[in-house]
N, C-alpha and C positions, 0 to 999 in steps of 0.2 A: 430046262433052264438054259439060258443063252451062254454058250461057251466063250464068246468074245468078251474080253475084259471091257473094252471101250463101249460096245453095244449094250452090255448089261448095266454099266454105270449110267449111260445115257437114259436107258429105260427107267431106271430107278429115280433119276432126276426129273422124269416126266417129259423127256425129249424123244422124238421119233428118231430112230437110227438113220433115217434118210435125211434128217436135218443136220447138216454137217458144219454149220456156221461156227459152232463153239468147239469143234473137235480139238483144235490145237491147244486151247485153254484146258479142256478136260484132260487131255493126254498129259499136259504139264502137271496138273494137280494129282493125277493118278500116280505119276512117276515120283512126285514128292512123297506121297503116302508109301509107296514101295521103298523109298529110301529110308523112311522111318522104320518100317518093318525090318529092313536089312540091319539097321543099327540095333534092333532088338534081337538080332541073330536069326531071323526067319528068312526063308527063301534061299535061292541058289547062292553059293559062294561068289563073291564079287558083285553082288547086287543084281537087280533086275529092273528093266524099264520096257515100256511099250512104245511103239511108233504109230500104230494104226489099229484098225479093227481086226487085223489078222491074228494078233496075239491073244492067246486063250489062257484061262485060269490054270489049267493043268500044267502049263509051262512054268508057272511060279511055284505051285505047291503040290504038283502031282494030283493024286486023288485022295489025299489025306483028309481025315474027318474035320480037322481045324479049318478047312477051306471055307466053310460057311462063315466062320468068324472073321476070316481074312476078307471075304467079300463085303461083309457088313462094315468092317473097319475102313476099307478103301472107300466105300460109298459115303460113310459119315464124314471122313476127311475131305473128300471132294465136295460134298454138299455144304460143309461149313465155309469153304472158300468160294465156291461157285454161286451158291444160292443160300446165304445164311438165313436162319430163322428170324422172323420179325420181332418175336418177343423174347425177353430175357429168360423166361421159364423154359422155353423150348431150347434155346441156346445152351443153357446150363445142363439140360437133360442130354443133349448131344455130347457135350464135353464130358459129362459123367460117364456116358456109355463108352466113349473113346478111351477114357482112363481105365475103365474096367476091362475093356477088350485088350488093351495093351498089357495090363497086369496078367490077365488070363493067358494070353498068347505067350508072354514071357515065362510064366510058370510052366506051361506046356513044353516050351523049348528047353527049359532047364531040366525037366524030367527026362528028356530024350537026348539032349546034347550038352549036358552040364559041363562047364569048364571052370576049373579052380581059379578064382579071382586073384589068388596069391600063388603064382607059380613058384616052384622050387628053384632056388638059386644056389648053385654049387660054387663054393668058394675054393679055388685051387691053391690057396696059400697055405 
């Protein structure tokens, strides 16, 4: 499997990694997807972004098992923006897959890094 985030997304989009015309757009869309994952509590503290094909998947999620779901999530997010499906059926399928992946990744994160949504407030009065 391709370790480069950019190259693997390009490959899944049907682009040759040597064809770099759309790299800046794809990088922007990948970073938007990483931002969403960060808001779900996934990835390094402070967020994560890529700049080129040097950045690899293990920099974002190490070698954790959920990495395959993260790769799928990033690809689907980029595909919806970069090359959206022509039919509403496929579009709905992609959107449903994204919602399910977000839910599953969020459940996974809560199982390992759960934070109480109602922090204890100490009243010193």
